[in-house]
C-alpha positions, 0 to 999 in steps of 0.5 A: 542502491543508486539514487535516480535523477530528477525531482525527489523528496528526502526524509532525514532522521535527526542525525541527518541520515536518509530514511526514505527517498521518494523519486518523482516521475518526469512530470513530478506528479507521480512517485516513480520509486521509493528507496529505504536506505537503512534497509537497502530496499527499493519500491518501483511504480510503473504503468500508471492508469487513470480510472476516473478519479483514481490514479494508480500504478498497475505494476509495483516491484520491490527489490531487496539488498540481494537484488531479489525482486517481487513484482505485483501486477494489477489487472482488474481493478474496480474502485467504488463499485456499488455493493449490494446490501446483502454483502453486509447481512449477518446471518446469526446461527440459531444456537448463538447467544448474545452476552452483554459486555457488562455481564460479569459471567465467565464465558465458556 
């Protein structure tokens, strides 16, 4: 894969071989792509959105060595939306038995 121009961070093994190359966008604040040279795989990020305090890429594309692509597009993101306590309520079945971890019996 061809390296892109612009600011980047390159992570090397002790042998000096590249393991990850992180390309930053033109402003240098957001990742534009990540290349994994040993796997010849690239992950590209696009369509950044700012949802209050959260900045995220709405579009992520993974390209493999054969140039096959998988693209994930996020359409309806919700961050830190209040959740009602009922979501976490555990309804224990009537025939449920509690067995302490200290109990040495064989569990069926």
